[in-house]
C-alpha positions in Angstrom: -120.8 4.8 76.3 -122.9 3.0 79.0 -125.8 1.0 77.6 -128.8 -0.2 79.6 -131.2 -3.0 78.8 -133.7 -0.3 77.6 -131.3 1.4 75.2 -129.7 -1.9 74.0 -132.9 -3.7 73.2 -133.1 -2.2 69.7 -129.8 -3.8 68.7 -130.9 -7.4 69.3 -131.0 -9.1 65.9 -129.0 -6.3 64.2 -126.2 -7.2 61.8 -122.6 -6.5 62.9 -119.7 -5.4 60.7 -116.0 -5.1 61.4 -114.3 -1.7 60.9 -113.5 -2.6 57.3 -117.0 -3.2 56.2 -117.2 -7.0 56.4 -120.3 -8.6 57.9 -119.3 -10.7 60.9 -122.7 -11.8 62.4 -125.7 -10.7 64.3 -126.4 -9.7 67.9 -128.2 -12.6 69.5 -128.6 -11.4 73.1 -126.8 -9.9 76.0 -125.9 -10.1 79.7 -126.8 -7.3 82.1 -125.8 -6.3 85.6 -128.3 -5.6 88.5 -128.2 -1.9 87.6 -129.5 -2.8 84.1 -126.2 -2.0 82.4 -125.0 -4.2 79.6 -121.8 -6.1 80.3 -121.6 -8.8 77.6 -123.1 -9.3 74.1 -124.0 -12.6 72.5 -123.0 -12.8 68.9 -123.9 -15.4 66.3 -121.1 -15.3 63.6 -121.6 -15.9 59.9 -120.0 -19.3 60.2 -122.7 -20.4 62.7 -120.5 -20.2 65.8 -121.6 -18.4 68.9 -119.7 -16.2 71.4 -120.0 -14.0 74.4 -118.0 -10.8 74.0 -117.5 -7.8 76.4 -119.5 -4.8 75.4 -116.4 -2.6 75.1 -115.5 -4.6 72.0 -118.4 -3.0 70.1 -119.0 0.5 68.7 -122.7 1.2 68.7 -123.8 3.8 66.1 -127.3 5.1 65.2 -127.5 2.9 62.1 -124.9 0.2 62.6 -122.9 -1.9 65.1 -119.1 -2.4 64.6 -117.1 -5.2 66.3 -113.5 -4.3 67.0 -111.3 -7.2 65.9 -109.6 -9.1 68.8 -106.1 -8.2 67.6 -107.0 -4.5 67.6 -108.6 -4.7 71.1 -105.4 -6.4 72.4 -103.1 -3.8 70.7 -105.1 -0.8 72.0 -105.1 -2.3 75.5 -101.4 -2.9 75.8 -100.6 0.4 74.2 -102.8 2.2 76.7 -101.1 0.4 79.6 -97.6 1.1 78.3 -98.4 4.8 77.9 -99.8 5.1 81.4 -96.9 3.2 83.0 -94.3 5.4 81.2 -96.1 8.6 82.2 -96.2 7.4 85.9 -92.4 6.7 85.8 -91.8 10.1 84.3 -94.0 11.8 86.9 -92.3 9.9 89.7 -88.8 10.8 88.5 -89.8 14.5 88.2 -91.3 14.6 91.7 -88.1 13.0 93.2 -85.8 15.3 91.3 -87.7 18.3 92.7 -87.4 16.8 96.2 -91.2 16.5 96.6 -91.2 12.8 97.7 -89.0 10.8 100.1 -86.3 8.5 98.7 -87.7 5.3 100.2 -91.1 6.0 98.6 -89.5 6.8 95.3 -87.4 3.6 95.4 -90.5 1.4 96.2 -92.7 2.9 93.5 -89.9 2.9 90.9 -89.1 -0.7 91.5 -92.8 -1.7 91.0 -93.3 0.5 87.9 -90.2 -0.8 86.2 -91.3 -4.4 86.9 -94.7 -3.6 85.4 -93.1 -2.0 82.4 -90.9 -5.0 81.8 -94.0 -7.3 81.8 -95.9 -5.0 79.5 -93.0 -4.9 77.0 -93.1 -8.7 76.9 -96.9 -8.6 76.4 -96.5 -6.0 73.7 -94.1 -8.3 71.8 -96.5 -11.1 72.1 -99.3 -8.9 70.7 -97.1 -7.9 67.8 -96.6 -11.6 67.0 -100.4 -12.0 66.8 -100.6 -8.9 64.6 -97.9 -10.3 62.3 -99.7 -13.6 62.1 -103.0 -11.8 61.1 -101.0 -9.8 58.5 -99.7 -13.0 56.9 -103.2 -14.4 56.8 -104.5 -11.3 55.1 -101.6 -11.5 52.6 -102.6 -15.1 51.8 -106.2 -14.0 51.3 -105.2 -11.2 48.9 -103.1 -13.8 47.0 -106.2 -16.0 46.7 -108.4 -13.1 45.6 -105.8 -12.1 43.0 -105.8 -15.6 41.6 -109.6 -15.6 41.5 -109.5 -12.3 39.6 -107.1 -13.8 37.1 -109.3 -16.9 36.6 -112.4 -14.7 36.0 -110.6 -12.7 33.4 -109.4 -15.9 31.7 -112.9 -17.4 31.4 -114.5 -14.1 30.4 -112.1 -13.4 27.6 -112.5 -17.1 26.5 -116.2 -16.3 26.1 -117.3 -18.7 28.8 -119.3 -16.2 31.0 -121.3 -13.1 30.2 -120.1 -9.6 30.8 -122.7 -8.8 33.6 -121.7 -11.9 35.5 -118.0 -11.0 35.0 -118.5 -7.5 36.3 -120.5 -8.6 39.4 -117.8 -11.1 40.3 -115.0 -8.7 39.7 -116.7 -6.0 41.8 -117.0 -8.5 44.7 -113.3 -9.4 44.5 -112.2 -5.8 44.3 -114.2 -4.9 47.4 -112.7 -7.9 49.2 -109.2 -6.9 48.3 -109.8 -3.3 49.4 -111.1 -4.5 52.8 -108.0 -6.7 53.3 -105.7 -3.8 52.3 -107.5 -1.5 54.8 -107.0 -4.0 57.6 -103.4 -4.6 56.6 -102.7 -0.9 56.8 -104.4 -0.7 60.2 -102.3 -3.6 61.5 -99.0 -2.1 60.2 -99.8 1.2 62.0 -100.5 -0.7 65.2 -97.3 -2.6 65.0 -95.4 0.6 64.4 -97.1 2.3 67.3 -96.2 -0.6 69.7 -92.6 -0.7 68.5 -92.2 3.0 69.0 -93.7 3.1 72.5 -91.7 0.0 73.5 -88.3 1.5 72.5 -88.8 5.2 73.2 -86.8 6.0 76.3 -88.5 7.8 79.2 -87.1 11.3 79.3 -85.3 12.0 82.5 -86.0 15.2 84.5 -83.4 17.9 84.0 -80.7 17.9 86.6 -80.7 21.1 88.6 -77.4 22.9 88.3 -76.0 24.4 91.4 -76.2 28.1 91.4 -72.9 29.7 90.6 -71.3 31.5 93.5 -70.6 35.0 92.7 -67.0 35.9 93.3 -66.5 38.8 95.6 -65.6 41.9 93.7 -62.1 43.1 94.4 -62.1 46.4 96.1 -61.2 49.2 93.8 -58.1 51.0 94.8 -58.6 54.3 96.5 -57.7 57.1 94.1 -56.2 60.1 95.9 -56.2 63.3 94.0 -53.5 65.8 95.2 -54.6 69.3 94.8 -51.7 71.8 94.9 -52.3 74.9 96.8 -51.9 78.4 95.3 -48.5 80.0 95.8 
């Protein structure tokens, strides 16, 4: 989706959420190119910090703006590059097996693509480390939320807070846990996808089998029928 200054103007000052429903900040401004297309978006986060982010990190919907988390953007980017590189290697191998490209061209492209694939696998492993770190952080957050849940129950059943207050607080905690769980599920799926694409071998083209030579048929013996004449 290409956004111009004219179409983007309505988003300035609008709240931003992440894909799991958490508020992350507001759109504070933008950068545009000479053709009026938006290239970067200024964001003021809920903690007061300020950042300039590429426009492709956002999903602009009619009634909301969603910011794709950095870990997710990195995972999607390396996954896309791995898939393209593997498809190119497969296409190159197929073309060479069919005799449609010269060997020197095949060798040159194959060497470069394999080097690119090696670098991307290293990048993918680094991204998976980032995802694992975020997963551990979310697990810590869930642990803290569960302790807060237990504390609220304790003071409620001890008669220290009213039931309406208890229910409001519990609802907030439950929603927070659900959002953390949704992000954890998303991260685990991304880790699994990257592991799979890293380790799945590129299928080689089928090797053409030489046509079987037909053995010449042995000549059938000439059958002579002797016809006896009448006496």
